[in-house]
C-alpha positions in Angstrom: -6.9 -12.0 -0.8 -4.9 -9.0 -1.6 -8.0 -6.9 -1.6 -8.8 -8.0 1.9 -5.7 -6.3 3.4 -6.8 -2.9 2.3 -10.6 -3.2 2.7 -11.0 -5.3 5.8 -8.2 -3.6 7.6 -9.4 -0.2 6.7 -13.0 -1.0 7.5 -11.9 -2.2 10.9 -10.0 1.0 11.5 -12.9 3.2 10.4 -15.6 1.3 12.3 -14.1 1.6 15.8 -13.3 4.5 18.0 -9.5 4.3 17.7 -8.4 6.0 20.8 -5.2 4.1 21.5 -2.2 3.3 19.3 -1.0 -0.2 18.7 2.3 -0.9 20.5 5.3 -0.8 18.2 6.3 -4.2 16.7 3.6 -5.7 18.8 3.4 -9.1 17.1 7.0 -9.8 18.3 6.3 -8.8 21.9 5.5 -10.9 25.0 2.4 -10.9 27.2 4.3 -11.2 30.4 7.0 -8.7 29.8 5.3 -6.3 27.4 1.6 -6.8 28.3 0.5 -7.4 24.7 -0.4 -10.7 23.0 2.5 -11.0 20.6 4.3 -14.2 20.0 7.3 -13.6 22.4 9.9 -13.5 19.6 12.5 -11.4 21.4 12.1 -13.2 24.7 12.6 -16.5 22.8 15.8 -15.6 21.2 17.2 -14.1 24.4 16.2 -16.8 26.8 15.9 -20.1 24.8 17.8 -19.8 21.5 20.8 -17.6 22.4 24.0 -19.3 21.2 22.2 -22.2 19.5 22.9 -23.1 15.9 20.2 -23.2 13.2 19.8 -24.4 9.7 18.9 -22.1 6.8 15.5 -23.0 5.5 13.4 -21.7 2.5 9.9 -20.3 3.0 7.8 -19.9 0.0 5.6 -16.8 -0.1 2.8 -17.6 -2.5 1.4 -14.2 -3.0 1.2 -11.0 -5.2 5.0 -10.7 -5.5 7.8 -9.6 -3.2 10.0 -6.6 -3.6 13.3 -8.5 -3.4 15.3 -5.3 -3.4 13.7 -3.8 -0.3 16.4 -2.9 2.3 14.9 -5.3 4.9 14.4 -8.2 2.5 17.3 -8.2 0.0 19.6 -10.1 2.3 17.1 -12.8 3.1 15.8 -13.6 -0.4 16.2 -17.1 -1.8 18.7 -17.1 -4.7 18.5 -20.1 -7.0 22.0 -21.6 -6.8 21.6 -23.4 -10.2 20.6 -20.3 -12.2 22.7 -17.6 -13.9 20.8 -14.3 -13.8 19.7 -12.8 -17.0 21.3 -15.2 -19.5 17.9 -16.4 -20.9 18.9 -20.0 -20.3 17.3 -22.5 -18.0 20.6 -23.4 -16.4 19.2 -25.7 -13.7 16.8 -27.3 -16.2 13.8 -27.0 -13.8 11.6 -25.7 -16.6 11.8 -22.0 -15.5 14.2 -19.6 -17.2 16.2 -17.1 -15.0 14.1 -17.9 -11.8 16.6 -16.2 -9.5 14.3 -15.4 -6.5 11.2 -17.3 -7.6 8.6 -17.4 -10.3 5.6 -15.5 -11.6 2.7 -17.6 -12.9 0.7 -14.5 -13.9 2.8 -13.1 -16.8 4.1 -14.0 -20.2 7.5 -14.5 -21.8 7.6 -10.8 -22.8 7.4 -9.8 -19.1 3.9 -8.5 -19.4 2.0 -9.3 -16.2 -1.5 -9.6 -14.9 -2.2 -7.0 -12.2 -5.9 -7.2 -11.8 -8.3 -10.0 -12.2 -12.0 -10.6 -11.5 -13.5 -12.8 -8.7 -13.8 -16.6 -9.2 -17.5 -15.9 -8.5 -17.6 -13.7 -11.6 -15.9 -16.4 -13.7 -18.2 -19.2 -12.5 -21.2 -16.8 -13.0 -20.2 -16.1 -16.6 -19.8 -19.8 -17.6 -23.1 -20.8 -16.1 -25.0 -17.7 -17.4 -24.0 -18.8 -21.0 -25.8 -22.1 -20.4 -28.8 -21.3 -18.2 -29.7 -17.6 -18.4 -33.4 -17.3 -19.3 -34.1 -21.0 -18.8 -36.3 -22.7 -16.3 -35.9 -26.2 -14.8 -38.7 -27.4 -17.1 -36.4 -26.7 -20.1 -33.9 -29.2 -18.8 -33.9 -32.9 -19.5 -31.1 -34.7 -17.5 -30.5 -34.9 -13.8 -27.1 -33.4 -14.3 -28.4 -30.4 -16.0 -31.1 -29.8 -13.4 -28.5 -30.2 -10.6 -26.2 -27.6 -12.3 -29.2 -25.3 -12.9 -29.9 -25.2 -9.2 -26.2 -24.4 -8.6 -26.5 -21.6 -11.2 -29.4 -20.1 -9.2 -27.2 -20.1 -6.1 -24.3 -18.5 -8.0 -26.6 -15.9 -9.6 -28.1 -14.9 -6.2 -24.6 -14.6 -4.8 -23.4 -12.5 -7.7 -26.3 -10.2 -7.5 -25.7 -9.8 -3.8 -22.0 -9.1 -4.4 -22.8 -6.4 -6.9 -25.2 -4.7 -4.5 -22.7 -4.8 -1.7 -19.9 -3.6 -3.9 -21.9 -0.6 -5.0 -22.9 0.2 -1.4 -19.3 -0.2 -0.1 -17.9 2.0 -2.9 -20.4 4.8 -2.1 -19.6 4.5 1.6 -15.8 4.8 1.1 -16.3 7.6 -1.4 -18.3 9.5 1.2 -15.7 8.9 3.9 -12.8 9.9 1.6 -14.6 13.1 0.5 -15.5 14.0 4.0 -12.0 13.6 5.3 -10.4 15.4 2.3 -12.9 18.2 2.7 -11.9 18.8 6.3 -8.2 18.7 5.3 -8.6 21.1 2.5 -10.5 23.6 4.7 -7.9 23.4 7.4 -5.1 24.0 4.9 -6.9 27.0 3.5 -7.8 28.5 6.9 -4.4 28.0 8.5 -2.2 28.4 5.3 -0.4 25.1 6.0 0.8 22.3 3.8 0.4 19.5 6.3 -2.5 19.0 8.7 -1.7 17.7 12.2 -3.8 15.9 14.8 -4.0 19.1 16.8 -5.2 21.0 13.7 -8.0 18.4 13.3 -9.0 18.6 16.9 -9.3 22.4 16.8 -11.2 22.5 13.5 -14.7 23.9 14.0 -16.8 21.6 11.9 -20.2 23.1 11.2 -21.6 21.0 8.4 -22.6 17.4 9.1 -20.3 16.0 6.5 -17.4 17.9 8.0 -18.3 16.7 11.5 -18.1 13.1 10.3 -14.9 13.6 8.4 -13.3 15.3 11.5 -14.5 12.4 13.7 -12.9 9.8 11.5 -9.6 11.7 11.0 -9.3 12.4 14.7 -10.0 8.8 15.7 -7.3 7.5 13.3 -4.9 10.3 14.3 -5.3 9.2 17.9 -4.2 5.7 16.9 -1.1 7.1 15.2 -2.2 7.3 11.6 -1.5 10.6 9.9 -4.3 12.1 7.9 -2.3 11.8 4.6 -1.8 8.1 5.2 -5.5 7.7 5.9 -6.4 9.5 2.6 -3.8 7.3 0.8 -5.5 4.2 2.1 -8.9 5.4 1.2 -7.7 6.2 -2.3 -6.2 2.7 -2.6 -9.4 1.2 -1.4 -11.5 3.2 -3.9 -9.1 2.3 -6.7 -9.7 -1.4 -5.9 -13.4 -0.9 -6.1 -13.3 -0.1 -9.8 -15.7 -2.8 -10.7 -13.1 -5.1 -12.3 -13.7 -7.9 -9.9 -17.3 -8.3 -11.1 -16.6 -7.6 -14.8 -17.8 -10.7 -16.7 -16.1 -9.4 -19.8 -12.7 -9.0 -18.3 -10.0 -11.0 -20.2 -6.8 -10.3 -18.3 -5.9 -14.0 -18.3 -5.2 -13.9 -22.0 -2.0 -11.9 -21.2 -0.4 -15.1 -19.9 -0.8 -17.0 -23.1 -1.3 -20.5 -21.5 -4.0 -22.9 -22.3 -5.9 -22.0 -19.1 -8.2 -25.1 -19.2 -5.2 -27.4 -19.2 -4.4 -28.0 -15.6 -1.5 -30.3 -16.4 0.4 -27.3 -18.0 3.1 -26.2 -15.7 5.7 -24.3 -17.6 4.4 -20.8 -18.3 4.9 -17.3 -16.8 8.1 -15.4 -16.3 10.8 -14.7 -13.7 9.4 -11.3 -12.6 8.5 -12.5 -9.1 7.9 -9.0 -7.9 5.5 -7.9 -10.6 3.0 -5.1 -10.3 1.1 -4.6 -7.0 3.6 -6.3 -4.7 2.3 -4.6 -1.5 0.6 -7.7 -0.1 3.4 -10.2 -0.7 6.1 -7.8 0.4 4.3 -7.1 3.7 3.8 -10.9 4.3 7.5 -11.6 3.6 8.6 -8.9 6.1 6.5 -10.4 8.9 8.1 -13.8 8.4 11.7 -12.9 8.1 12.6 -9.2 7.6 16.3 -9.1 8.5 17.0 -9.2 12.2 20.6 -8.3 11.7 20.7 -5.0 9.9 19.5 -2.7 12.6 16.9 -1.0 10.4 13.2 -1.1 9.7 11.5 -4.0 11.4 12.5 -7.4 12.6 10.7 -10.5 11.2 10.1 -13.5 13.4 12.6 -16.0 11.8 16.3 -15.3 11.9 17.7 -17.9 9.4 15.3 -18.0 6.5 15.4 -17.4 2.8 12.2 -16.1 1.2 11.1 -17.6 -2.2 8.6 -15.4 -4.0 6.0 -17.3 -6.1 3.6 -14.9 -7.7 0.1 -16.3 -8.1 -2.3 -13.8 -6.5 -3.6 -10.8 -8.5 -5.7 -7.9 -7.3 -8.8 -10.0 -7.4 -9.1 -13.8 -7.0 -6.3 -16.2 -7.6 -6.7 -18.9 -10.2 -6.6 -22.6 -9.1 -4.2 -23.6 -11.8 -1.7 -20.9 -10.7 -2.0 -21.9 -7.1 -1.5 -25.6 -7.8 1.6 -24.8 -9.9 2.9 -22.3 -7.3 2.8 -25.0 -4.6 4.6 -27.5 -6.9 7.2 -25.0 -7.9 8.0 -24.0 -4.3 8.2 -27.6 -3.2 10.4 -28.7 -6.1 12.8 -25.9 -5.5 13.4 -26.5 -1.8 10.8 -24.6 0.2 9.8 -26.4 3.4 7.1 -24.0 4.5 4.6 -22.2 2.3 2.6 -19.2 3.3 -0.7 -18.9 1.5 -2.4 -15.6 2.4 -5.2 -15.9 -0.1 -8.6 -17.4 -0.5 -12.0 -17.3 -2.2 -15.5 -18.6 -2.2 -15.4 -20.8 -5.3 -12.9 -23.3 -6.6 -13.7 -24.9 -9.9 -10.1 -26.3 -10.0 -10.1 -27.7 -6.5 -8.9 -31.1 -7.7 -5.7 -29.7 -9.1 -5.1 -27.7 -5.9 -5.8 -30.8 -3.7 -3.3 -32.8 -5.7 -0.7 -30.1 -5.2 -1.4 -30.1 -1.4 -1.0 -33.9 -1.3 2.2 -33.5 -3.3 3.5 -31.0 -0.7 2.5 -33.4 2.0 4.4 -36.3 0.4 7.5 -34.1 0.3 7.2 -33.0 4.0 6.2 -29.4 3.3 4.1 -27.4 5.7 1.3 -25.2 4.4 0.1 -22.2 6.4 -3.2 -20.7 5.1 -5.1 -17.5 6.1 -8.6 -18.3 7.3 -10.1 -15.3 5.5 -11.7 -12.0 6.4 -15.4 -12.2 5.8 -16.2 -12.7 9.6 -17.8 -16.1 8.7 -17.8 -19.5 10.2 -15.7 -21.5 7.7 -17.0 -24.8 9.2 -20.2 -23.8 7.5 -19.0 -21.7 4.6 -16.0 -23.1 2.8 -13.1 -20.8 2.2 -10.8 -22.2 -0.6 -8.2 -23.7 -0.6 -9.4 -25.8 2.3 -8.2 -28.7 4.4 -11.0 -31.0 3.3 -9.9 -32.7 0.1 -12.3 -34.0 -2.5 -11.8 -37.5 -1.2 -13.0 -36.4 2.2 -9.6 -36.8 3.8 -7.6 -34.1 5.7 -3.9 -33.6 4.9 -1.5 -33.6 7.8 0.4 -30.5 6.6 -2.3 -27.8 6.4 -3.2 -25.1 9.0 -5.8 -22.4 8.9 -5.1 -19.2 10.9 -7.5 -16.6 12.4 -6.5 -13.0 13.1 -5.9 -11.6 16.6 -6.0 -7.9 17.7 -3.8 -6.2 20.3 -7.0 -4.7 21.8 -8.4 -5.6 25.3 -9.6 -9.1 26.1 -13.1 -8.8 24.8 -11.8 -7.4 21.5 -8.9 -9.8 20.9 -10.6 -11.5 17.9 -10.3 -9.3 14.9 -13.8 -8.2 13.8 -13.2 -9.2 10.2 -11.6 -12.7 10.9 -13.1 -15.9 9.8 -13.4 -18.5 12.5 -14.4 -22.2 12.9 -14.4 -24.6 15.8 -13.4 -27.5 13.5 -11.4 -25.7 10.8 -9.3 -22.8 12.2 -6.4 -24.2 14.2 -5.5 -21.1 16.2 -5.3 -17.3 16.1 -2.2 -15.1 15.6 -1.6 -11.3 15.5 -3.2 -9.8 12.4 -4.3 -6.3 13.2 -2.1 -3.2 12.6 0.9 -5.2 11.7 3.8 -3.0 10.7 5.9 -4.5 7.9 7.8 -4.0 4.7 6.1 -2.6 1.6 7.5 -2.2 -1.9 9.5 0.6 -3.5 11.6 3.2 -1.7 12.2 0.9 1.3 8.9 1.8 3.0 7.0 0.3 5.9 3.3 0.4 6.7 0.6 -1.2 8.9 -1.8 -3.7 7.4 -4.6 -5.9 8.9 -6.0 -9.2 7.9 -5.7 -13.0 8.4 -3.2 -12.4 5.6 -1.0 -10.9 8.3 -1.8 -13.6 10.9 -0.7 -16.5 8.6 2.9 -15.3 8.1 3.2 -14.8 11.9 2.5 -18.5 12.2 4.7 -19.3 9.2 7.5 -17.3 10.9 7.1 -19.2 14.2 7.0 -22.5 12.2 10.2 -21.5 10.4 12.0 -20.9 13.6 11.1 -24.4 14.8 12.1 -26.0 11.5 15.4 -24.0 11.4 16.5 -24.9 14.9 15.0 -28.4 14.9 15.2 -29.5 11.3 14.1 -33.1 12.1 10.6 -32.0 12.9 7.9 -33.0 10.4 5.0 -30.8 9.4 2.7 -33.0 11.5 5.0 -32.5 14.5 5.2 -28.8 14.0 1.4 -28.5 13.8 1.2 -30.5 17.0 3.7 -28.2 18.7 2.0 -25.0 17.5 -1.5 -26.1 18.5 -0.6 -27.7 21.9 1.7 -24.9 22.9 -0.6 -22.2 21.9 -1.5 -19.9 24.8 -5.0 -20.6 26.2 -5.2 -17.6 28.6 -8.4 -16.3 26.7 -9.9 -19.7 26.0 -12.8 -19.3 28.3 -13.1 -15.6 27.9 -16.1 -14.1 26.1 -15.1 -12.0 23.2 -17.0 -10.0 20.6 -17.9 -12.4 17.8 -16.4 -11.4 14.5 -18.9 -9.7 12.2 -21.0 -8.4 15.1 -21.0 -5.2 17.2 -21.7 -6.7 20.6 -22.6 -10.4 20.4 -20.4 -12.3 22.8 -18.9 -15.7 22.3 -16.3 -17.8 24.1 -13.0 -17.4 22.4 -12.5 -21.2 22.4 -15.5 -21.5 20.1 -13.6 -19.6 17.3 -11.0 -22.3 16.7 -10.0 -25.9 17.4 -7.6 -24.9 20.2 -8.9 -21.7 21.7 -5.3 -20.7 21.5 -2.9 -18.0 20.4 0.4 -19.0 18.7 3.4 -18.4 20.9 7.1 -18.9 19.8 8.4 -19.1 23.4 6.1 -21.9 24.4 6.5 -23.7 21.0 10.3 -23.7 21.3 10.1 -25.1 24.8 7.8 -27.9 23.6 10.1 -28.6 20.6 13.1 -28.9 22.9 11.3 -31.4 25.0 10.0 -33.4 22.0 13.4 -33.5 20.3 15.2 -34.4 23.6 12.7 -37.2 24.3 13.0 -38.5 20.7 16.8 -38.4 20.9 
């Protein structure tokens, strides 16, 4: 889902008239005191948790990698107590050499790592094409072949659609990038400046249609607080991610790892580079959960007594089921009690292995927080993997799906890109314009996506587990859902994926609620007290 953060978030930013700026640190703010739908983090610490003791817990960030040297993360990274850094020995005998801050399942022993990969759709398409391309149902003899052939037809149609959409989207973003860059270049030339300001953009006399569109987009984003250089950088990143690699049937990036990919029982491969290339997504997620609240710099994460374990299993493209299953097991076996999983895809040929890992986490009392996805789809109808429903039809007691919330007015609170589902999505959490840590040079940036909403919930869950360690995943889920704020439950909001279709907010999730740390802690206090 790494690609989603850039594309969905940027598409959201470019498709609206951004005339207001998101409140600083809004996901931590309080609706009553600050008039924005954050999770009331600061209010909770001040009013409910001040002076109370907590237990340090480990949260696994299963993602693209985490910059463990970032100024706001280095003090809260998990450090393996049984491993001696850099000695090339598996000191704790867990099967992973020098796993100091976590593990990377997308690299080899020579520290060469996978950065990009194709979509699972592409991989499934390639396998089925080799068997059925050019054939008709009449050519097939068995029921199994005919059934798979029908599946191939669905996959082929999906692949063709994805190719057409990818080409159209790339053309759209290239036009936008060129239009904005053209305006910036003309202003710099006319005014003899090195940096273009919002006022420069507003005063620019755009005569050509392309310049008018570039100016409109740049001014709209400037009004929301985004400098034009940052806008161009995001557009360049988006275009770079549209290089066609996701739909390349000939891509063979997996060979870098050197494992027997078809052997799902294989667990001990990869390397200790748990940052890896392309750590933007995982670093951003980690900061939302637990960026240091004690150093007086950067941002404050939600949880104040957490150690982040980085388990790298998500490339720029679709994650592989084998890596996801092993990432879950690694994190569980090494002490993580909450796992954040901000990734997802449309196909899952290795679902059985992932399901078994989810059940393993359940048996060990580990909570899984999963991003609902950013296709503006009803995931009750269109499955987004990994999913709650296991192959045996059962639903694990430790798994949550999270939708993304905006800081916008009431009718716009559901992020326009967010997946939803009355039966599947548990609740919504802040996921638009979330300011958090990004890798290298101690930077911070905004990003949008259910990828950002999931770690908000993971952070809230981490506070509950830290201050009330006796709580089980099932109890934490009960607290998070029942205590979620229902103020918008009966409000009509713009349905994700549409321009103006209205739907009651309660129809987008099981609870019709927004996660809230303050209300969750109050409920946890009551539950623990009654239990005691």
